[in-house]
C-alpha positions as CSV (number, residue, x, y, z in Angstrom):
1,M,80.3,107.6,139.4
2,G,77.0,107.9,137.4
3,G,75.1,107.7,140.6
4,K,76.6,104.4,141.6
5,R,78.7,103.8,144.7
6,T,82.3,102.8,143.9
7,V,83.8,102.6,147.4
8,G,84.7,99.1,148.5
9,R,84.1,97.6,145.0
10,P,86.9,95.6,143.1
11,A,88.6,97.7,140.5
12,W,87.3,95.5,137.7
13,H,83.7,96.1,138.8
14,N,84.1,99.9,138.4
15,V,85.2,99.6,134.7
16,S,81.6,99.3,133.7
17,N,81.0,102.6,135.5
18,A,83.6,104.3,133.2
19,M,86.3,104.3,136.0
20,V,89.6,102.7,135.2
21,L,92.8,102.1,137.3
22,V,96.3,102.2,135.9
23,P,98.2,100.5,138.7
24,E,101.6,101.1,140.0
25,G,104.2,99.1,138.1
26,R,101.9,98.9,135.0
27,Q,100.9,95.3,135.7
28,L,100.8,94.3,132.0
29,F,100.4,90.8,130.5
30,T,104.1,90.5,129.6
31,D,103.6,87.3,127.5
32,L,101.0,88.9,125.3
33,T,101.6,91.4,122.5
34,V,100.9,95.1,122.6
35,W,97.7,94.5,120.5
36,E,96.5,91.7,122.8
37,N,97.0,93.8,125.9
38,L,94.9,96.5,124.4
39,L,92.3,93.9,123.4
40,V,92.1,92.7,127.0
41,G,91.6,96.3,128.2
42,G,88.4,96.6,126.1
43,Y,86.9,93.3,126.9
44,H,83.5,94.8,127.8
45,N,83.5,97.5,125.0
46,P,81.7,96.4,121.8
47,D,83.6,99.1,119.9
48,R,87.0,98.1,121.3
49,R,88.7,97.5,117.9
50,L,87.7,100.9,116.6
51,V,89.0,102.5,119.8
52,M,92.2,100.5,119.7
53,Q,93.0,101.9,116.3
54,E,92.6,105.4,117.8
55,I,94.9,104.5,120.7
56,L,97.6,103.3,118.3
57,E,97.3,106.6,116.4
58,R,97.7,108.5,119.7
59,F,100.8,106.4,120.7
60,P,102.8,105.9,117.4
61,R,105.4,103.9,119.3
62,L,102.8,101.3,120.2
63,Q,101.6,101.2,116.6
64,E,105.2,100.3,115.5
65,R,105.4,97.6,118.2
66,A,101.8,96.2,117.9
67,K,103.1,92.6,117.4
68,Q,105.8,92.9,120.0
69,L,105.5,91.2,123.4
70,A,104.8,93.7,126.1
71,G,107.5,92.3,128.3
72,T,110.2,93.4,125.8
73,L,109.1,97.0,125.7
74,S,111.0,99.8,127.5
75,G,109.7,101.2,130.8
76,G,108.2,104.2,129.0
77,E,106.6,102.2,126.3
78,Q,105.1,99.9,128.9
79,Q,103.6,102.9,130.7
80,M,102.1,104.1,127.4
81,L,100.7,100.6,126.9
82,A,99.2,100.7,130.4
83,L,97.6,104.0,129.6
84,G,96.4,102.8,126.2
85,R,94.9,99.6,127.8
86,A,92.9,101.8,130.2
87,L,91.7,104.1,127.4
88,V,90.3,101.2,125.3
89,A,87.5,101.1,128.0
90,E,86.6,104.7,127.1
91,P,86.7,105.8,130.7
92,K,85.4,109.1,132.1
93,F,87.6,108.8,135.2
94,I,91.2,107.4,135.3
95,L,93.2,106.7,138.4
96,L,96.9,106.8,137.8
97,D,99.2,105.3,140.4
98,E,102.9,106.5,140.2
99,P,103.1,106.7,136.4
100,S,106.6,108.2,136.5
101,M,108.1,105.4,138.7
102,G,111.4,104.1,137.3
103,L,111.3,106.3,134.1
104,A,114.0,108.5,132.7
105,P,113.4,112.3,132.9
106,L,112.7,112.7,129.2
107,M,110.2,109.9,129.3
108,V,108.5,111.4,132.4
109,Q,108.0,114.6,130.4
110,E,106.4,112.6,127.6
111,I,104.1,110.6,129.9
112,F,102.9,113.8,131.6
113,H,102.3,115.5,128.3
114,I,100.0,112.5,127.4
115,I,98.2,112.8,130.8
116,K,97.6,116.5,130.1
117,Q,96.2,115.7,126.7
118,L,93.7,113.3,128.4
119,K,92.7,116.0,130.8
120,D,92.2,118.5,128.0
121,D,90.0,115.9,126.2
122,G,87.6,116.0,129.1
123,V,88.8,112.8,131.0
124,T,88.9,113.3,134.7
125,V,92.3,112.2,136.0
126,F,93.1,111.3,139.6
127,L,96.9,111.2,139.9
128,V,98.9,109.7,142.8
129,E,102.5,110.8,142.1
130,Q,105.7,111.3,144.1
131,N,107.1,113.7,141.5
132,A,105.3,116.8,142.9
133,I,106.8,119.2,140.4
134,A,105.6,117.2,137.4
135,A,102.2,116.6,138.9
136,L,101.6,120.2,139.9
137,S,102.6,121.4,136.3
138,I,99.4,119.8,134.9
139,A,97.0,119.6,137.9
140,D,93.9,121.8,138.3
141,R,94.0,121.1,142.0
142,A,96.3,119.1,144.3
143,T,96.5,117.7,147.8
144,S,99.7,116.7,149.5
145,W,99.7,114.2,152.3
146,K,102.2,114.1,155.2
147,P,102.2,112.0,158.3
148,A,99.2,112.9,160.5
149,K,98.3,116.0,158.3
150,S,97.7,117.2,154.8
151,F,97.3,120.5,153.0
152,S,95.4,121.3,149.9
153,R,96.6,123.6,147.1
154,E,93.1,124.4,146.0
155,R,89.7,123.6,147.5
156,P,88.7,120.2,146.2
157,R,85.7,119.9,143.9
158,T,83.5,117.0,143.1
159,C,83.8,115.1,139.9
160,S,80.5,116.5,138.7
161,T,82.0,120.0,138.5
162,T,85.1,118.9,136.5
163,R,85.4,120.8,133.2
164,K,84.0,118.9,130.2
165,S,85.5,118.8,126.8
166,N,84.0,120.9,124.0
167,A,85.0,118.3,121.4
168,P,82.0,116.9,119.5
169,T,80.8,113.4,120.5
170,S,79.9,110.9,117.8
171,A,76.2,111.4,118.4
172,K,76.5,115.2,118.1
173,A,78.6,114.9,115.0
174,T,76.0,112.5,113.4
175,R,73.3,115.1,114.0
176,R,75.5,118.0,112.7
177,F,76.7,116.3,109.5
178,G,73.7,114.2,108.7
179,M,75.5,110.9,108.6
180,K,77.2,108.4,110.9
181,I,80.8,109.1,111.8
182,F,83.6,106.5,112.1
183,D,86.7,108.6,112.6
184,L,85.5,111.5,114.7
185,K,88.9,113.2,114.9
186,H,89.5,113.4,111.2
187,E,86.0,113.5,109.7
188,T,85.1,116.6,111.7
189,L,88.2,118.6,111.0
190,R,87.7,122.2,109.9
191,A,88.6,122.8,106.2
192,D,91.8,124.7,107.1
193,E,92.9,121.9,109.6
194,L,92.2,119.2,106.9
195,Q,94.2,121.1,104.3
196,Q,97.2,121.5,106.7
197,L,97.1,117.8,107.6
198,Q,97.0,116.8,103.9
199,L,99.9,119.2,103.1
200,E,102.1,117.8,105.9
201,R,101.5,114.2,104.8
202,L,102.2,115.1,101.2
203,Q,105.4,116.8,102.1
204,A,106.5,113.8,104.3
205,L,105.6,111.4,101.4
206,L,107.8,113.4,98.9
207,V,110.7,113.3,101.3
208,R,110.4,109.6,101.7
209,L,110.2,109.0,98.0
210,K,113.2,111.1,97.2
211,R,115.3,109.5,99.9
212,N,114.5,105.8,99.1
213,V,113.6,105.6,95.3
214,R,116.1,106.5,92.7
215,R,113.5,107.0,90.0
216,Y,111.6,109.5,92.1
217,R,114.7,111.4,92.8
218,E,115.1,111.8,89.1
219,L,111.5,112.7,88.5
220,L,111.0,115.1,91.4
221,G,114.4,116.8,91.3
222,D,114.2,120.0,93.4
223,A,110.4,120.1,93.3
224,R,108.9,121.5,96.5
225,V,105.4,121.5,97.7
226,E,104.4,124.7,99.7
227,S,100.7,124.3,99.2
228,L,98.1,121.8,97.9
229,D,98.0,123.8,94.7
230,D,101.5,122.6,93.9
231,L,100.2,119.0,93.6
232,A,99.1,119.7,90.0
233,R,102.8,120.4,89.1
234,L,104.1,117.1,90.3
235,P,105.0,114.4,87.7
236,V,102.7,111.4,87.3
237,T,104.1,107.8,87.6
238,Q,103.6,106.0,84.3
239,P,102.8,102.2,84.0
240,D,105.9,101.7,81.9
241,E,108.1,103.0,84.7
242,L,106.5,100.4,87.0
243,V,107.2,97.7,84.4
244,R,110.9,98.7,84.1
245,S,111.3,98.7,87.9
246,F,109.6,95.3,88.5
247,P,109.5,93.8,91.0
248,Y,110.7,96.0,93.9
249,G,112.5,99.0,92.3
250,M,109.7,101.5,93.2
251,F,109.2,100.4,96.8
252,A,109.9,103.3,99.2
253,L,110.4,101.0,102.2
254,P,112.5,97.9,102.8
255,L,110.9,94.6,101.7
256,R,111.0,93.3,105.2
257,E,108.3,95.8,106.2
258,V,106.0,94.7,103.4
259,I,103.5,92.2,104.6
260,R,101.2,91.9,101.6
261,L,101.9,91.7,97.8
262,Y,99.5,92.0,95.0
263,S,100.3,90.9,91.4
264,L,98.8,92.9,88.6
265,V,98.8,92.8,84.8
266,G,100.4,95.9,83.3
267,P,101.0,97.2,79.7
268,A,101.3,94.5,77.1
269,G,100.5,91.9,79.6
270,K,103.6,92.7,81.7
271,Q,103.5,91.7,85.3
272,L,103.4,94.4,88.0
273,V,103.4,94.2,91.8
274,T,102.2,96.5,94.6
275,G,103.3,96.0,98.2
276,H,101.6,97.1,101.5
277,T,103.0,97.5,105.0
278,H,101.1,96.9,108.2
279,N,100.5,100.7,108.4
280,D,99.2,100.8,104.8
281,L,96.6,98.1,105.5
282,T,95.6,99.8,108.7
283,H,94.9,103.1,106.9
284,W,93.2,101.3,104.0
285,G,90.9,99.5,106.3
286,R,90.0,102.7,108.2
287,L,89.3,104.6,105.0
288,V,86.9,101.9,103.8
289,A,85.4,101.6,107.3
290,R,84.5,105.3,107.0
291,Q,82.6,104.6,103.8
292,L,80.7,101.7,105.3
293,V,79.8,103.5,108.5
294,A,78.7,106.6,106.5
295,S,76.4,104.3,104.5
296,G,74.8,103.0,107.7
297,M,76.5,99.7,108.1
298,T,77.2,98.4,111.6
299,A,78.6,95.3,113.4
300,N,75.1,93.7,112.9
301,D,75.4,93.6,109.1
302,V,76.4,90.6,106.9
303,I,78.2,92.0,103.9
304,Q,78.6,90.2,100.6
305,I,81.3,91.6,98.3
306,C,80.9,91.0,94.6
307,L,83.3,93.2,92.5
308,G,84.5,90.8,89.8
309,S,87.8,89.1,88.9
310,G,89.5,92.3,87.8
311,L,89.0,94.1,91.2
312,S,90.2,91.4,93.6
313,R,92.5,93.9,95.4
314,D,89.6,96.3,96.0
315,T,87.7,93.3,97.5
316,S,90.5,93.0,100.1
317,G,90.1,96.6,101.0
318,Y,86.4,96.3,101.6
319,A,87.0,93.1,103.7
320,L,89.5,95.1,105.9
321,G,87.0,97.9,106.4
322,A,84.1,95.5,107.2
323,Q,86.3,93.5,109.7
324,L,87.2,96.8,111.4
325,I,83.6,97.6,112.2
326,E,83.2,94.0,113.2
327,A,80.6,93.2,110.5
328,S,80.4,89.7,109.0
329,V,82.0,89.3,105.6
330,I,81.2,86.7,102.9
331,A,84.3,85.7,100.9
332,E,84.0,86.4,97.2
333,D,84.1,83.9,94.4
334,A,84.7,86.2,91.5
335,F,84.6,83.5,88.8
336,H,81.2,81.9,89.5
337,L,78.2,84.2,89.3
338,D,75.9,81.3,90.1
339,F,77.7,80.9,93.4
340,Q,77.2,84.6,94.2
341,L,73.5,84.3,93.4
342,A,73.2,81.2,95.6
343,T,75.0,83.1,98.4
344,L,72.5,85.9,98.2
345,Q,69.7,83.4,98.7
346,N,71.3,81.2,101.3
347,Y,73.2,83.6,103.5
348,R,70.7,86.5,103.2
349,P,73.3,89.3,103.5
350,T,72.1,92.7,104.6
351,A,74.5,94.6,102.4
352,L,75.9,94.0,98.9
353,I,79.0,95.7,97.6
354,T,79.2,95.5,93.9
355,T,79.7,97.5,90.7
356,P,76.9,98.5,88.2
357,P,77.9,95.9,85.5
358,M,77.8,93.0,87.9
359,P,74.0,92.9,88.4
360,A,73.5,93.3,84.7
361,T,75.5,90.1,84.0
């Protein structure tokens, strides 16, 4: 691999050569959470946290169970986690040893669908599998071993001739779009693909609101969204409605799924509250990270956030994004401008996030 000999070397040595093994029986750290197992898989990858977020998007079940101990997952979910842990290393070559062992037929189909996606993405997959029918359904070439002899379905080819993906790399995308890319998958979508994704997510949102929030059922009625143009016809939520439903009447998910609450001042000084789930914070952080990366910020930056007392919630969003790209973040003291000035002098941040009125004051 990459001109380096891999024969006879321990499996963990070959990870640095972009070759990763997913062993038989998964071999997970059962006393660690899903997130911690993924973190271990990317121990040598400086961009591991960014890749981990992509892995969780690829495997929605793992995203739902990110805080759950690996030993409590089902067999299929453990196999997904084993694959995800390998992918955090961003390998070019994956060796899979009996991925279908002990799994139900439907789960086997799902696992092999994932393996085919990896192959289509340009990752070379070396699969050892007793389920010949499933393996041959996705293989470009196959060899079957029997005692004292073997036969090949197709003439073997070396790894160097394996088909490569046509998907743009981050470096190619940077040259093409003239700025750095954080989320390659979504930031490089064609216009029609982006519009379709936005439409599907908007439709899913409306279904969830109608199902879970009585006030939205009244407001939306039989309204349907067939295109993004229909967005202009949807009713707008008014602050007074948020006041009347205080505190949790407009929440579209159970309170047990809300992990962060923000208190706000509404009309006539009335109190409002907004809630965020783990998934909300994940997407919020990723969107802000896209802004930061596009502006040229990296893990080497020290970021000072100074937005003022009225924008404390926005400060949290920038902190989430900065942490996601592993930059250093200086906590804000919105009520003491002299402290902010001293911080600029003492900490010497490389980036300042603020609003135009703040420097003027």
